[in-house]
N, C-alpha and C positions, 0 to 999 in steps of 0.2 A: 318514446319509452313503450315497448309494448304493455298491453295488459295482461292480466294473469291468466285469463281466458283463454288469450292467444299464445301465452306462453306454456299452457297445460297441452298445447296441439303439438309442441317441438317433441322427436322420440328421445325418450329418456329424461325428460325434465322433471317427472314427478319423482324418479328415484335418487337424482340429485337434489330435491328437496327435502327427500325425506333423510338423505344422507347428512344434509348442510343442519338439518332442524336435530339430528343424533349428536352430529359434532358439537351443536351449539348448547346440547343439554349436558353433554360431557364437562364444557368447560364452566358453565353453571354450577355445576357439581363441584368441580376443582376449587372454585371462587368460595362456594359454599362451606368448604373445609376451613377457611380461615376466616368465617363471621361467627360472631356469638350473638346468642349462647348457643352452645352446642347442647344437643339432645343427648345427655351421657345415658340416661336410663333407657331411651328409646332404643341405642346404642345397644347395649347391653342384653335387652332381651330379644332384639335381632340377631344377635351373634348366638345368641344359646340356642336360637329355633331353628337357624340355618344349621348350627353345628349338629344339633340333635335328631335332622332329617337325612344329615349327609355322611356322618363318622361310619356308621354300620354299612351302607351301599359301598363306601369309598374302602374299606377296610376288607371287605369281601371280594371285589374288582382287585385289589392290589395283589392279593394271592396268584390268582392265575394270571394276570400281567405280567408279574415278575419270572413265573413259572416258564411262558411261553417264550419269553426274552431269552431266557438263559438257556431253555433246551434248542431254542432255532440256534443262536449264537454259539452253542457248543457242538452242535452237530456240523456246522459250517467248519467252524475251526478245526474239526476232527478230519474234515476233508480237506483243508488248506495246511494241515501238519502246523496248526499254531494253538495247540491245545493250552498252553501256558498264558496265553491272553485270552482266556474264555472270563476270568473274572473280571478285569478290565472293561471289556467289550460290553457286558453285560451289566455291570453296574454302572457305566457311563451312559448307556442307552437309557438305562431306568431313571437315573437322576436327569439328566439334562432332558429327556423327552418325554418318557413313558409318566412320569410322576407329575408334572404339569399339568399334562392333558388331560389324564384320568382324574384328577382334581378339577379342574376348569370344567370338564364335561357334565360330574355330578354335580356341581356348585350350582350350574347354570342350569340344569335340568332339574335338580329337587329345588334349590334355593331360589333359582332365579325365577321357576314357574311362579313358586309361593307367592315373591314379590310383586311379578307382574299381576297375578290375582288379585291381590291386595290393593296395589294402587288400581287398578282397573275397576275393581268394584268401588272403590270411592270416588272414582270420576264420574260413572254412570250414576251415582248415587249426589252427585255434584256437591260432594264435600272438597274436592281440591276448589273449585269456582266460590264456595263460601270462603275457603280459608285465603283465597286471594282478594275478596272483597272485603275481608276485615283484615287486610294488609299483612298477612302472616306468610311467609314465603312457604310454599310447598315442599320446593326441592330442599331447604335446609332443614323444615320442619322434619320431613318423611323421608326424603330420598338421600340425603347426607349419611344419615345413621345407617342405614340399609346398604349403601354403598361401601363405608368401611367395614361394616361388619360381614360383608361377603368376602372383602379383601382379608380381612383377620383370619377368616375361617379359612379361606384359600391358601394361606400362607402356613398355618399350623398342619392341614389334610396334608399339604404337598409334603411337608416334613414327615409324616406318618407314614404316606406311601411310600415314601422313598427307602425308609427304614423295611416295612413289611416286604416292598419289592426286593431290596437286595437280600434279607435274610430268606425269602423264597429261592430266589436264584440259587442262593450259595448250598441250601438244602437240595434242591433240584438236581444241581452241577455236581455234588458232592456226592449224593446218595444214589441217584438214579442213572449219572453218567460215568460214574466213577473217576471223579476227578479228586485232586489233592486238594487238602485245607490250605496247605503252604504256599500252593501256586497260584491258587484261586485270589488268597490275599496280597500275596507279593506282586504279583501282575497289576493288579488295582492300584498299590501303593506306588508302583512304578510309574504308570501312563497318567493318574487321576492328580487333579489338581484342586485349589481351594476354587477358583473362579467355577469350576463345575458346577459346585455345589450353589455359588450365588446365581449363576443364570439361571439355575431352577427356580430358585425363591424368588427371583423378580418376573419370570414368568409368570409364577403363581398369582403375583400382586398384582398384574397387568391383567391377566385372565380375569381375576376374580372382579376387576375395575370395568373391564369390558361385560362383562355377565350383567353386573348391576345396571350400567347404564343402559344397554339395551332393553332390560326387564322393565326398569321405570320408564322408558320412552314409548314401549309400545303398552304399557299400562295407562300412560297418560294420553295416551290416543286410540282406545278401542273405536271399533266400526259402530258402536250403540247396542244397548240390551245384553243380557247376560251371555247371548251366542258370539257377540262382539269380543267380550271378555277372553272367551274361550278360545277364539279365532288367535287373539291378541298373544295368549298364552304359547299358541303353538308357533307362532310367527317368531315369537321372542327365541324360544329355543331353537329353531333352526337358522336364525340369523346368526346368533351367539357361536354355534357350530362354526358354520363358516366364517367369521371373521376370526375365531379362534385358530383356524387351522394355518389359514393366511397370515395373523401376525405371528404364530409361531416359526412360521418359514423365514420371514423378516429378522425375527430375534436370532433366531438359528444362524441366518446368512451373516449376519453384522459380528456374532460374536465369533464367529469362527473366522473371520476378517480380522478381527480385534485382537483376540486372543490367541496366541500360538501355541503350538500343542507342545506338551512336555515331552522331551527326549528321554529315552529309556537310558 
């Protein structure tokens, strides 16, 4: 069996070890969801905090995001002579893709960075080590409530972004592009289906979980000192963004293979 020092010389060994440790932390968090006692007060406090720092930025981003999708798709539909399907295309793009991604990026950028900074500060002050010495699981006590809070906030924000994006797309398509309200709504009802909404909500839950796990992992492993905590926060945000786009691609691919499109 090779030594750890020898293994460290293998190309990519460090990245594989970090990936394994991140996956192990995710499993520990899932297992901690079913352990008692559950830190309900911590969960409420963290959910309120994450919501307070993400609601306004999410709402402000959702309006132009829905408008851009509606305007771009409306212009493309006019070129193809398919103006009657503008509503369906813009709404489905907003609900399936834009809303979960916008929600996850803001939850990870605002809430995830705050969680990473909090856990990282506790780590460099050796509070995490003290909890482990006392037999208190830091994962169950600190990370599980924060993970559930970010998942709940991501789920609720995804619904808000979907509504705002759809209303914004309706306004810009009907008012600025001269579309008709009846065609906008009828095309949506003709092509959209309930799984389109569910896949957006499932994405939001998964994205919130990923953002929380990455933030907690980087917070538990800062390089040292206050500067290390700042670096960990930056790394957590970047890693989360990369994972979100990869996972979104995989979920979308699976969804399109499993759920057949609704025929007109």
